Each structure stands twice: as C-alpha cells, then as structure tokens.
C-alpha positions as CSV (number, residue, x, y, z in Angstrom):
1,X,0.0,0.0,0.0
2,X,1.5,3.2,-1.1
3,X,1.4,6.0,1.4
4,X,2.6,9.6,1.2
5,X,5.1,10.5,3.8
6,X,4.7,13.7,5.4
7,X,7.6,16.2,4.9
8,X,8.2,18.8,7.6
9,X,7.8,22.3,6.6
10,X,11.1,24.1,5.7
11,X,12.4,26.0,8.6
12,X,13.0,29.7,8.1
13,X,15.4,29.9,11.0
14,X,19.1,30.0,10.0
15,X,21.2,27.0,11.0
16,X,23.7,29.3,12.8
17,X,21.8,32.2,14.2
18,X,23.9,35.2,15.1
19,X,23.3,37.5,17.9
20,X,21.6,40.6,16.9
21,X,23.8,43.6,16.8
22,X,22.4,46.8,17.8
23,X,23.4,49.7,15.7
24,X,25.8,52.1,17.4
25,X,25.9,55.8,16.8
26,X,29.0,57.1,14.9
27,X,29.9,53.9,13.1
28,X,29.4,53.5,9.4
29,X,30.3,50.8,7.0
30,X,33.4,51.5,4.8
31,X,32.5,51.9,1.2
32,X,34.0,49.2,-1.0
33,X,36.8,50.3,-3.4
34,X,38.4,48.5,-6.3
35,X,42.0,47.3,-5.6
36,X,44.8,49.3,-7.2
37,X,46.1,47.9,-10.4
38,X,49.8,47.6,-11.5
39,X,49.1,50.2,-14.0
40,X,48.0,52.7,-11.4
41,X,51.1,52.0,-9.2
42,X,53.4,52.4,-12.2
43,X,51.8,55.7,-13.0
44,X,52.2,57.0,-9.5
45,X,55.9,55.9,-9.5
46,X,56.4,57.8,-12.7
47,X,54.9,61.0,-11.3
48,X,57.1,60.8,-8.2
49,X,60.2,60.2,-10.4
50,X,59.3,63.0,-12.7
51,X,58.9,65.3,-9.7
52,X,62.2,64.3,-8.2
53,X,64.0,64.8,-11.6
54,X,62.4,68.2,-12.1
55,X,63.6,69.3,-8.6
56,X,67.1,67.9,-9.3
57,X,67.3,69.7,-12.7
58,X,66.1,72.9,-11.2
59,X,68.7,72.7,-8.4
60,X,71.4,71.9,-10.9
61,X,70.4,74.9,-13.0
62,X,70.4,77.1,-9.9
63,X,73.8,75.8,-8.7
64,X,75.3,76.2,-12.2
65,X,73.9,79.7,-12.5
66,X,75.2,80.6,-9.0
67,X,78.7,79.3,-9.9
68,X,78.9,81.3,-13.1
69,X,77.5,84.4,-11.4
70,X,80.1,84.0,-8.7
71,X,82.9,83.6,-11.3
72,X,81.7,86.7,-13.1
73,X,81.6,88.8,-10.0
74,X,85.0,87.6,-8.8
75,X,86.5,88.4,-12.2
76,X,85.4,92.0,-11.9
77,X,85.2,92.8,-8.1
78,X,87.0,92.1,-4.8
79,X,84.6,91.6,-1.8
80,X,85.6,93.4,1.4
81,X,84.1,91.1,4.0
82,X,84.8,93.4,7.0
83,X,83.1,96.5,5.4
84,X,80.7,94.4,3.3
85,X,81.3,96.0,0.0
86,X,82.7,95.3,-3.5
87,X,85.6,97.2,-5.0
88,X,86.9,96.9,-8.6
89,X,89.4,94.0,-8.8
90,X,92.0,96.5,-10.2
91,X,92.0,98.2,-6.8
92,X,93.0,95.0,-4.9
93,X,96.8,94.7,-4.4
94,X,97.5,98.2,-5.8
95,X,99.2,99.5,-2.7
96,X,96.2,101.4,-1.4
97,X,93.9,100.3,1.4
98,X,90.4,100.4,-0.2
99,X,88.9,98.0,2.3
100,X,88.6,98.4,6.1
101,X,91.8,97.3,7.7
102,X,93.6,97.0,4.3
103,X,91.9,93.7,3.7
104,X,92.4,94.1,-0.1
105,X,96.2,94.4,0.4
106,X,96.7,91.4,2.7
107,X,96.3,88.4,0.3
108,X,98.6,89.6,-2.4
109,X,101.7,88.3,-4.2
110,X,105.1,89.2,-2.9
111,X,108.6,89.5,-4.3
112,X,111.8,88.0,-3.1
113,X,115.3,89.0,-4.1
114,X,118.2,86.6,-3.3
115,X,120.9,88.8,-1.7
116,X,123.1,86.0,-0.5
117,X,124.2,82.6,-1.9
118,X,122.0,79.7,-1.0
119,X,124.6,77.5,0.8
120,X,123.7,74.0,-0.4
121,X,123.6,72.6,-4.0
122,X,124.1,69.5,-6.1
123,X,126.7,69.6,-8.7
124,X,127.0,67.9,-12.1
125,X,125.1,64.9,-13.4
126,X,126.6,62.9,-10.5
127,X,124.7,65.1,-8.1
128,X,127.7,65.8,-5.9
129,X,126.8,67.6,-2.7
130,X,128.5,71.0,-2.2
131,X,128.3,73.6,0.6
132,X,129.1,77.2,0.6
133,X,130.7,79.7,3.0
134,X,131.7,83.3,2.3
135,X,135.3,82.6,3.2
136,X,135.9,79.3,1.4
137,X,133.4,79.4,-1.5
138,X,131.9,76.2,-2.8
139,X,133.4,72.9,-1.5
140,X,132.5,69.3,-2.3
141,X,131.5,67.2,0.8
142,X,133.7,64.1,1.5
143,X,132.0,60.9,2.4
144,X,134.2,60.7,5.6
145,X,132.0,60.2,8.7
146,X,128.8,60.7,6.7
147,X,125.6,59.2,8.2
148,X,122.0,58.6,7.0
149,X,120.9,61.5,9.2
150,X,123.2,63.8,7.3
151,X,121.5,62.6,4.1
152,X,118.1,63.5,5.6
153,X,119.3,66.9,6.8
154,X,120.9,67.9,3.5
155,X,117.9,66.8,1.4
156,X,115.5,68.7,3.7
157,X,117.5,71.9,2.9
158,X,117.1,71.2,-0.8
159,X,113.3,71.0,-0.6
160,X,111.2,68.0,-1.7
161,X,112.3,65.0,0.3
162,X,111.0,61.4,-0.1
163,X,113.0,58.4,0.8
164,X,116.3,60.2,0.4
165,X,119.4,58.2,-0.6
166,X,123.1,58.9,-0.7
167,X,126.1,57.2,-2.3
168,X,129.9,57.7,-2.5
169,X,131.4,58.8,-5.7
170,X,135.2,58.3,-6.2
171,X,136.9,61.7,-6.7
172,X,138.8,60.4,-9.7
173,X,135.6,59.8,-11.6
174,X,134.4,63.4,-11.3
175,X,134.5,66.0,-14.0
176,X,137.8,67.8,-14.1
177,X,136.7,70.9,-12.4
178,X,135.8,68.9,-9.3
179,X,138.7,66.5,-9.0
180,X,141.0,68.9,-7.3
181,X,138.6,70.2,-4.7
182,X,138.3,72.2,-2.6
183,X,136.8,69.7,-0.2
184,X,135.1,69.7,3.2
185,X,134.0,67.0,5.6
186,X,131.4,66.4,8.3
187,X,132.3,67.1,11.9
188,X,131.3,64.3,14.2
189,X,128.1,64.9,16.3
190,X,126.5,67.2,13.8
191,X,123.8,65.0,12.3
192,X,121.0,67.5,12.9
193,X,123.0,70.7,12.1
194,X,122.4,72.3,8.7
195,X,125.0,70.7,6.4
196,X,126.8,74.0,5.5
197,X,127.4,74.6,9.2
198,X,128.4,71.1,10.0
199,X,131.6,70.8,8.0
200,X,135.3,71.5,8.3
201,X,137.6,72.2,5.3
202,X,139.9,69.4,4.0
203,X,142.6,69.5,1.4
204,X,141.7,66.0,0.3
205,X,139.1,63.4,1.2
206,X,140.5,60.6,3.5
207,X,138.0,58.2,1.9
208,X,138.9,59.3,-1.6
209,X,135.2,59.9,-2.4
210,X,132.5,62.5,-2.1
211,X,128.8,62.4,-1.4
212,X,126.1,62.1,-4.1
213,X,122.4,62.7,-3.1
214,X,119.1,61.5,-4.5
215,X,116.5,63.2,-2.4
216,X,113.2,62.1,-3.8
217,X,111.2,60.2,-6.4
218,X,110.9,63.3,-8.6
219,X,110.8,63.1,-12.4
220,X,109.9,59.5,-12.6
221,X,107.0,58.4,-14.8
222,X,105.6,55.1,-16.2
223,X,107.2,53.6,-19.3
224,X,106.3,55.2,-22.1
225,X,104.0,66.6,-30.4
226,X,100.4,69.7,-30.0
227,X,101.8,72.9,-28.7
228,X,102.2,74.4,-32.2
229,X,103.3,71.5,-34.4
230,X,103.2,69.0,-31.5
231,X,101.1,66.0,-30.5
232,X,98.5,65.0,-27.9
233,X,99.9,64.1,-24.5
234,X,98.7,62.2,-21.4
235,X,99.1,63.7,-17.9
236,X,100.5,60.5,-16.5
237,X,103.5,61.0,-18.7
238,X,103.9,64.6,-17.6
239,X,102.4,64.6,-14.1
240,X,104.2,67.7,-13.0
241,X,102.3,69.9,-15.5
242,X,99.5,72.0,-13.9
243,X,97.1,74.7,-15.1
244,X,97.0,78.0,-13.4
245,X,93.5,79.4,-13.6
246,X,91.9,82.7,-12.7
247,X,88.2,83.2,-12.7
248,X,87.8,79.6,-14.1
249,X,90.0,80.4,-17.1
250,X,93.3,78.8,-17.9
251,X,95.9,81.6,-17.7
252,X,99.3,80.0,-17.5
253,X,101.1,76.7,-17.1
254,X,103.1,75.7,-14.1
255,X,105.4,72.9,-12.9
256,X,105.2,70.9,-9.6
257,X,108.7,70.8,-8.0
258,X,107.3,69.5,-4.6
259,X,103.9,68.5,-3.4
260,X,103.2,72.1,-2.4
261,X,105.3,74.3,-4.6
262,X,104.9,75.2,-8.3
263,X,107.5,77.0,-10.5
264,X,106.0,79.3,-13.2
265,X,106.7,82.6,-14.9
266,X,106.6,86.0,-13.2
267,X,104.9,87.6,-16.2
268,X,101.7,85.5,-15.4
269,X,101.0,87.9,-12.5
270,X,101.0,91.3,-14.2
271,X,98.1,93.8,-14.1
272,X,95.1,92.7,-11.9
273,X,96.4,89.2,-11.3
274,X,98.1,89.8,-8.0
275,X,95.3,88.8,-5.6
276,X,95.8,85.2,-4.2
277,X,92.1,84.2,-3.7
278,X,91.4,84.5,-7.5
279,X,93.9,81.7,-8.4
280,X,93.3,78.0,-8.6
281,X,95.8,75.3,-9.6
282,X,94.3,72.3,-11.4
283,X,96.6,69.3,-11.5
284,X,96.3,65.7,-12.6
285,X,94.3,66.2,-15.8
286,X,94.9,65.6,-19.5
287,X,91.8,67.5,-20.5
288,X,91.3,71.1,-19.5
289,X,88.9,71.4,-16.6
290,X,88.1,74.0,-13.9
291,X,86.6,72.1,-11.0
292,X,88.6,70.7,-8.1
293,X,91.5,73.1,-8.2
294,X,93.9,73.7,-5.3
295,X,93.8,77.0,-3.4
296,X,97.0,79.2,-3.3
297,X,98.4,80.9,-0.2
298,X,101.7,82.3,-1.6
299,X,102.8,83.8,-4.9
300,X,106.4,84.9,-4.9
301,X,107.9,86.6,-7.9
302,X,111.7,87.1,-8.4
303,X,112.5,90.5,-7.1
304,X,114.9,91.1,-10.0
305,X,112.1,90.4,-12.6
306,X,112.3,93.0,-15.4
307,X,109.0,93.0,-17.4
308,X,110.4,95.2,-20.2
309,X,113.2,92.7,-20.9
310,X,111.5,89.5,-19.5
311,X,114.7,89.0,-17.4
312,X,114.4,86.8,-14.3
313,X,111.0,85.7,-15.5
314,X,110.3,83.2,-12.7
315,X,107.8,82.9,-9.8
316,X,106.7,80.4,-7.2
317,X,103.2,79.5,-6.1
318,X,102.6,77.7,-2.8
319,X,99.4,75.5,-2.5
320,X,97.3,75.9,0.6
321,X,97.7,72.2,1.2
322,X,100.1,69.6,-0.5
323,X,98.9,67.5,-3.4
324,X,98.9,63.7,-3.0
325,X,101.7,62.3,-5.1
326,X,100.7,59.5,-7.5
327,X,100.6,58.5,-11.1
328,X,98.8,61.7,-12.2
329,X,100.6,64.2,-9.9
330,X,104.3,64.0,-9.3
331,X,107.0,66.7,-9.0
332,X,109.7,67.1,-11.6
333,X,113.4,67.2,-10.6
334,X,115.2,70.5,-10.3
335,X,118.5,70.2,-12.3
336,X,121.9,70.1,-10.6
337,X,124.3,72.9,-11.2
338,X,126.6,72.3,-14.2
339,X,124.0,69.9,-15.7
340,X,126.1,70.1,-18.8
341,X,123.5,70.2,-21.5
342,X,124.9,70.6,-25.0
343,X,123.3,72.4,-27.9
344,X,121.0,70.0,-29.7
345,X,120.0,68.2,-26.5
346,X,116.4,66.9,-26.8
347,X,113.9,68.9,-24.7
348,X,110.1,68.5,-24.3
349,X,107.7,71.4,-23.8
350,X,104.1,70.7,-22.7
351,X,101.0,72.8,-22.1
352,X,97.4,73.7,-23.1
353,X,98.4,76.8,-25.1
354,X,97.3,77.9,-28.6
355,X,97.8,75.4,-31.4
356,X,98.6,78.3,-33.7
357,X,99.4,82.0,-33.5
358,X,96.3,84.0,-32.5
359,X,94.4,80.7,-32.1
360,X,92.6,79.1,-29.1
361,X,93.7,77.3,-26.0
362,X,93.8,73.5,-26.6
363,X,91.3,71.4,-24.7
364,X,93.8,68.6,-24.2
365,X,97.4,68.6,-23.0
366,X,100.0,68.9,-25.8
367,X,103.7,68.1,-26.1
368,X,106.5,68.8,-28.5
369,X,110.1,67.6,-28.7
370,X,112.5,70.4,-29.5
371,X,116.3,70.8,-29.4
372,X,118.3,73.2,-27.2
373,X,119.8,76.0,-29.2
374,X,123.3,77.2,-28.7
375,X,123.4,80.5,-26.8
376,X,125.7,82.1,-29.3
377,X,123.2,81.3,-32.1
378,X,120.2,82.5,-30.2
379,X,121.9,85.8,-29.3
380,X,123.2,86.4,-32.8
381,X,121.9,89.6,-34.6
382,X,119.8,87.5,-37.0
383,X,117.8,85.8,-34.1
384,X,117.3,87.7,-30.8
385,X,120.6,89.6,-30.4
386,X,121.2,91.3,-27.0
387,X,117.7,90.5,-25.8
388,X,119.0,87.1,-24.6
389,X,120.4,87.3,-21.0
390,X,122.1,84.9,-18.7
391,X,118.8,83.9,-17.2
392,X,117.4,82.8,-20.6
393,X,117.9,79.8,-22.8
394,X,116.5,79.1,-26.3
395,X,114.9,75.9,-27.6
396,X,113.2,75.0,-30.9
397,X,113.9,75.1,-34.6
398,X,115.3,78.1,-36.4
399,X,113.0,77.1,-39.4
400,X,110.0,77.4,-37.1
401,X,107.0,74.9,-37.3
402,X,107.2,73.7,-33.7
403,X,107.0,76.1,-30.7
404,X,105.3,77.0,-27.4
405,X,102.6,79.7,-27.7
406,X,100.2,81.9,-25.7
407,X,98.8,79.9,-22.8
408,X,101.9,77.8,-22.5
409,X,103.6,80.6,-20.5
410,X,105.0,79.4,-17.1
411,X,104.9,75.8,-18.2
412,X,107.8,73.3,-18.2
413,X,110.7,72.7,-20.6
414,X,112.1,69.3,-19.4
415,X,115.0,67.0,-20.3
416,X,115.3,63.2,-19.6
417,X,118.5,62.0,-18.0
418,X,119.2,58.7,-16.3
419,X,115.4,57.8,-16.3
420,X,114.5,61.1,-14.6
421,X,113.0,64.3,-16.0
422,X,114.5,67.6,-15.1
423,X,113.1,71.1,-15.3
424,X,115.5,72.9,-17.5
425,X,113.4,75.9,-18.5
426,X,110.1,77.9,-17.9
427,X,108.2,79.1,-20.9
428,X,108.8,82.8,-21.0
429,X,108.6,84.7,-24.3
430,X,109.1,84.7,-28.1
431,X,108.2,86.7,-31.2
432,X,105.0,85.1,-32.5
433,X,104.6,81.3,-32.4
434,X,106.7,78.9,-34.5
435,X,108.1,81.7,-36.7
436,X,111.3,81.3,-38.7
437,X,114.4,82.4,-36.7
438,X,112.1,83.2,-33.7
439,X,112.5,80.2,-31.4
440,X,111.0,80.0,-27.9
441,X,112.8,81.7,-25.1
442,X,112.8,80.1,-21.6
443,X,113.8,81.2,-18.2
444,X,117.0,79.3,-17.3
445,X,116.2,77.3,-14.2
446,X,119.8,76.2,-13.5
447,X,120.8,79.8,-13.3
448,X,118.1,80.5,-10.6
449,X,118.3,77.3,-8.5
450,X,119.6,79.3,-5.5
451,X,116.6,81.7,-5.7
452,X,114.2,78.8,-5.8
453,X,115.7,76.9,-2.8
454,X,116.0,80.1,-0.8
455,X,112.4,81.3,-1.4
456,X,111.0,77.8,-0.5
457,X,113.2,77.7,2.7
458,X,112.0,81.1,3.8
459,X,108.3,80.1,3.3
460,X,108.0,76.6,4.9
C-alpha cells in the first residue's frame, strides 16, 4: 500500500543564528573600493620620479647659475668682508687700502730677491753635494764620517724629500773641475746641524770619495708633439704639469717641484692678477677642466724680474695644502748645477696653449720635442741679439714649425737624463709662435736654483 510520507515544513530559521547587533551611533560601513592595479602603481611611481627629476634639474640649474655668477663677480670685483662692499678688482693689491683694515692688500703676491748665496747645492750629473761659506766658497763634501741622518738633513735643505738616498762617488771619476777640490767633511756629532754649518775644510778626502744625493722620487713616470706642431699628451707621462687658472679660465702653465710648490713665470701675474684668492691650480688632468683646483696661499715673484726685458722671469706658487703624489701628480726634478746640456740636446715642452698663433687654447694637453739652441746662435743679430740674457735659454727650430705659444707661459721645458725628467726651463717669451728664426725663449732654471731653494726655505 502506497502511502505519502509527510515532509516537515522548511524551517525559516538560520542554521547558525547570530546574535543581533544593535546599531551604534557614529559607526558607518566603509565603502567598498576596487583594488589598485599595477598600471595605477606604475603611473604613481612615474609621477614621483618626474617630480624628483624636475627638482634635481632645477637645483642643478640654480647651482650652475650661481657658480657662473660668482665667477663673473669675482672676475670684476673684490669683496671686502669686513666692510661688506665690493671694489673693482684692479684696486686690490694696488698698494692702497680700499677695504677696512687694508683687507684688499693682505692676500697679495710678494717678491723676493736673493741677496746671499744659498749654501747647499748638487753639482754635475753625478749630483755631488756641495756647501758654501763666504770665506771658502763652494766645496764638495767628502764621504768621511757621513751618516744617514746627514742625508736627511741635506735633502731637507734642498726642498722636496721622499726616501732620500746617498752614495759615495770616487773623486777620480768626477768632472775635471771637481777632481782637485776644494773639499770639506762632516764634523762628528753634527747629524742635525744644517749641512753647510756642520763641515770642516779638507785639502783631500780621506775616503777618496765625495757624497752624491738623490733626495726624492721626482721626475719618474711610467714607461712610455700639440703645442704648435706638437702632438697630444697624457698627464700620467707629464704629471708635474699644472694649469694656473683665474676666474675659471686657464691663464698659464706651471710645474710641480714639490707636493706644495709650483714653478711658473713672473709675467703671469701682471696687471690685476696679484690677488691670491682668485687663483686655482688644477693638476692631474689631461683635458682642461676648472673644477677641483687647489687654493693658493703664496705667490712669490723674483725681485729682479724686469718686465720690459723679460729678465728673471720666474715665480713660485705655494698651495694651501700639498697635493697627493701619485701616477697623475708628481714633482719634476730640479736640475743640478753644471748639468752640462749641449746644444741640440732633446727637450720636451708641454701645455694647453694655442695650437697656432692667435688661435685658441687646446682642450687637451699637448707636447712637442725640440732641441736646445746654442746660446751664441740665439743671441746672434739675426735671431734675438742682445735680448738674450744669462737667465734665458732658447729651444726650438730656427726654421719654425714647432714652438710653445700663448697659454703655455709658465709651463715646463724638461729633459730626460738617467730615467728622470729635469726642469730645464720655464716658458717665457718669443716673437709670435713657430716663426722662422724666432724660437721659444725660456727662463734658465739652472741659473736660478739658489733663488728657488732660498724662497722655499723662507716660506716653509
């Protein structure tokens, strides 16, 4: 018998009833929002990046503009910080106090005249140590009783000192003018006494030898022409070359002779170029740049400098702090007295000067190999005549074609001897650039060694 089963009515109660929640004032449901897509996030990142770049570019423009405005102002005016005013740059270092307290006459170049003989020198290519006294003149120092401390003391007197070394040279191997003396020898117990004050005269050296000094690692470069008619150069091959700049502009060349001292030309500081704060020395660069230059706290020109004749055309600049010696910055060697360079000896001149007469400064360092010209030839009537003095030497070709030029002034003329480069001359003057029978004229460094050593000693 079929029966119809009764199905209970479907319950309307939930299986899991929740407690009723009474509405509370102040609470609202959060509206539902669609999740951010990758595209939205990327767009936001781009906007942030664009904003940052815009700010950086604007700051860069402002900094650059400020730099050039500063350079422009400094090229025209000197700022008197005490009296808070500007004066024309020509009034700075003119001998008159135009700022309160004479501020404009304090940081100026100075001159120095050598009135006595600097008492220590190295002689000939063997670098024989000699000392001087007014009564006895120049005497070669015997190796008798010599110590390492004497080596250090003597080298300190000569300037740039780094791992100084000394050796004995037999008297009979010296050039003829040195073989017969006169001689002098160290007195015992004088290791820290200046060398020229620590000696006693001798007729002969007991040891039969004299002292030779090598005071530093100057003039050494790795293994290895354009100035007018030259070729491109790399600063690591000529690491003593520096650019002297005023108002961000290359003005002259210069040569490192110690980590803190630069030899250059006196004529680089004529006119309104006497104020120290305007100068920067850029070193270690093949390509001309203006950033990162060293400050200068001394400029000393030779007191005998004659601008009308270009005689004694030499000056020294002292950096506010020493450069770090390395592959791109290294002092050149000063030559010994009686270096013995013959006419025709190969020289190298370097710089960023004009590539042609009335041209433009070169953006990259240039070099040129040129021969030393016999003094009698250079001072002949058909070349420069009586314009050539004892403080000058000539180098180049009488036919022209290769020469230093404007912008190379103050730079180095160097010679390689026994794997070291020596500063023989400083670019000084000439008629035109690379003209026939008008070679370059250079300040004779060997003739002015005493002045260089004395000026550096007096300004430690």
